[in-house]
N, C-alpha and C positions, 0 to 999 in steps of 0.2 A: 671608620668599618667598611669594609669594601661591598658596592651593590650587588644585589643577586643577580649571576647570570641569566639566570633564565625570566627575570624580570624585565631586565633589559632587552632582552631578543623579543619577548612581546609588547615593548614599546610600538605605538604606530603614528600615522602620519596622512594628511591628506596631501597627494602627490597629484600633480598639478602632469606633470610627465616625466622621462627618465632621457638622456641623450648621452647613449653609449660612450661615445669620444668625442672631446672636442679641446681646440687650442685656443680659444680665446676666452677660455676661466679659469685663469690661472697656469702657470708653470709646467710644461710639459702636456703630457694626453690625458685627459681626464675624464670620467663619467661626472655627466652634473646630473643631481636631483632640484626638481624644481617642485617646491612646495608650495601647495595652494592657500592665497590668503594675504592681506597684506593691508598695515593699520595707515598707510601712506595712502593721498587721495591725488596723485600726481596725473594732471591733466593732459601732459604730455608721456605719458605710459606708451613703452612698445610692447607691454603685454597684459592692456588692460582685461582680459579673461581670467588673469591671475590675483585680482584683486579682491572679491567677492568670495563669499564661502555660498553654495547652493542652499535655499530655503525649501527645497522641494516643492514651489507653488505649482510647477507642473505646466506654466506658461511655454516652456521651451519645445513642449512633447508633440505636439502639434505642426511645432514648426520643423519639423526633423522628418524630410526628405524619403528616407531609406529606412526608419522605421527601426533607429538603432536606439532612440529614447522612447523607455514607456512608462508610466505608473503602475508602481508592484507598494502592496500596502503601506500606501501615502509616502512612497519614496520616490525619486527620479531611480530608473537604473537604466546604464549605460552599456550596450554590449559592443565593447569595439570591433568583432568581426564587422557587423554591419553598417560600421560607422565611415561613410565618405570624405570624412573633414572639409564639410562645406561652411562650417562655423555659423550657421544660419539660427543656432540655440544658442552662442554665445552674441552674436549680433544684436537679438533682441533681450536681453537678458538687462533687467534695472537693476540688477544688483551686481552689475560687471563682474558674475560669476562664471564657472563654467562646469555643466555635469559631466564631461567626459574628465572625471578623476579616478582615482582608487585610492582604496586605503590600505598603506603598506605598512610591513611589521618592519624591525631590521635584519631580522633574517632575510625576510625576500630582499632588501638592499644588499645584505652580502654576499645574495645566492650571487646576482647581478656583477657585484666584483669579481666573485669566482670565475662566475663565467670570459670574461674578460681581462681579467687579473694582471698576467703578463702582457699586457700590449700597456696597462696604464700606468702612472706616476703618482697619480691619488684621484682624490674624488671632491667634486665641491659644492655644496648643499644650496639653494638658490632660491630663487621665488617669481614671484608674490615676494612675501619677506621671512625669511628661515629662522629668524629668530622668535617669530611670532609661535613657532612649535617648538621653542625650545627642549623642553624634557628629552623629545625624540631625538632631536641634533646632538644631545649630548651624550644617550645611551648608545646613538649608530658613531661616534667618533671614539668613545668607552669602549665599545666589542671592538672595534677594530685596532684600536691600540693593543689588544689583550689576547690578538689571532696571530697566531706565527705565522700565516700566509697570506696576512692581510696589513700587520704590521709598518711594512717598507711605504705603503700609498701616505700621501700627507694631506690632510682632512681639511679644509679651505672652506671658509663662509663667506657668501657675496650676501651682502646687507647695506641696508640704507640708513643704519648707526642708530635705530632709536633705542635699542637694547639698554636696561639701566644696568648700571656699575654690577649691582649684586648678580645681575644674570651673568654679566661676562666674567666676574670670577668665579660662577659656575660652570664655565664656558673655558675657560683656559687653560686648566692641566690637560685638555685633551684635543684642541684647537693648536694646527699648525700655522694660521694664518689669517689675516681676516680681508676681505676686499671692499671698501666704505665710498659712498656718493659721496659726494657734498652738490648738489643743486643748487645752490646759491650763496650770496655771502653777507649781506644783510639778513637779519629776520625779517622783514617784510618780505625779501625777495624769496626769501625760501620757505617761508607761507605762501606764497603764493603759486611758486610751483610744487609744492607738497602737499600744502592742507597741516604741513606740521610746522612747531616751532624748530629753530636749531643748532641751541640748546645741548639736548642731551644729543644730538651727532656730532658737535666739538666734542664734548665730555669724549664722548666714544671714540674717537681720532686721539685725541691723547690718552688717556687708560692705555689701549694698542700701542703706541707708537711707543711708552715708556717700558710695556712689557719687550718692547720688540717684535713684535707680532701684526702688525702694520703692513699686510702682504704690498696694498697697493689703492692711493688715494685717487678715488675718481671723479673729472671734475665735468659737468654738463653745459656745454656753452649750448645758449638758446640765444637767438641773433634778437638783441633788442630786448631781450630779459634778465639775463643773466646779469650781474655785475661782478665780476671776476677782475675787470680794469676798469680804467676810470675814463673819463672825456678825454684824456688825451692819447689815451692808448695804452697807459701803466700798468701794472698790476696793482689792485686797490693795497693801499696800506698797510690795512689792517687785516687784509689777507696776510699779505707778506708776511707781519708781523708772527700771524699764528702760524705758517707755514713753517719759519724760522724754529719755534718751541717746539716743533716736533720733531727736527732734526732730518737726516739725508732718510729720505722718503720716493721710491718709486710714485711716479703721477702719469694717470693714463687722462688724455683729454676726448672725450665724447663730441660727438657735433649730432645736437636735434636732428631728427630725419623724421619724417610721414607714418614709415612703414609701420604697421600696427594700431595707428594711432587713430583716437575718436573724436569726435566732438568738434569744442572751440579750435584744440589746437591743430589742429586738421589746417588753420588759415594763418598758424605761425610758418613766418620763413624757417627754411632749410640750411643747417651750418654748412659753409663751404671748406671746403680742405686748405683755402689759403686763409682763411679768418683762423681754421683752428693752428696754421702754421705760426700765423702773426704771436700767436698767444701763447703757444710753444716758447718759441724766440722769446718774447719779452719775460716770461718764468725763467729761462736759461740764464738770462740778461744777469737778472739776479738771483744768479745762484741754485737753483732750484732746478731738482732732476734726479736722478735721468727721467724723461719726459716721450713716454708714448701717442702714437698719433692713430685712429680708427683706419680701416682699410676702405677708404671709398673716395669717391670720386669727388 
């Protein structure tokens, strides 16, 4: 039985922000929808304000110098027109949440896509962790695929890979591809860098690769903390065996940077381009790739 289009359009999500044009969140020129909320707790997160959900405690309201935040009927209200984006509200939030979010319906996102449609290759839903609002993502992609004006847009998900297999099976019919992060190979390393076991992530990578919908695997190199190479500088044998099982897939190497990071990770060493090139060469020597590098100095 097909879904009721009116119910799909009524689906809503908590949105952190919309980026109308991006060339780094998938192929082509893409509109990126950043959803609020994440189930990982990565100390080195570059967008920590997207992790938590606002509980409307009101602690951020006095910190706002422009009056953009107020309390109304027990809830924090944000007025975008008054906001000077000083980030004092998010800097002091104990939940790593942002009050500068908006509730958007599928219809409202479609309006944004139509506004920029002729210039877009597709849409990427990111986060936070987009799969924590899975019903909205499914409704959005389903509606795009059924819309004659928007059906040409590819629908991608940028994810940490924590979605259960049953969730992927619901999403796959309307998903063109997913970009997944792997932030550590051994379970103890992955847990230290994300607060989460790796098993669900590995299962997601395998499922998507089997279905031909793993658009990109992203490896994050944190000097002295990640374990993608052994003491000789060779790619970990277990990692190589796993990558081999996925078949030929695009790999992107990302290097840890301090941008946006808070807390203990500010003391971590940043990854240099020389280190990333060395890792890329080591992986390519094993037959993996294509491999892309970030545009950092």
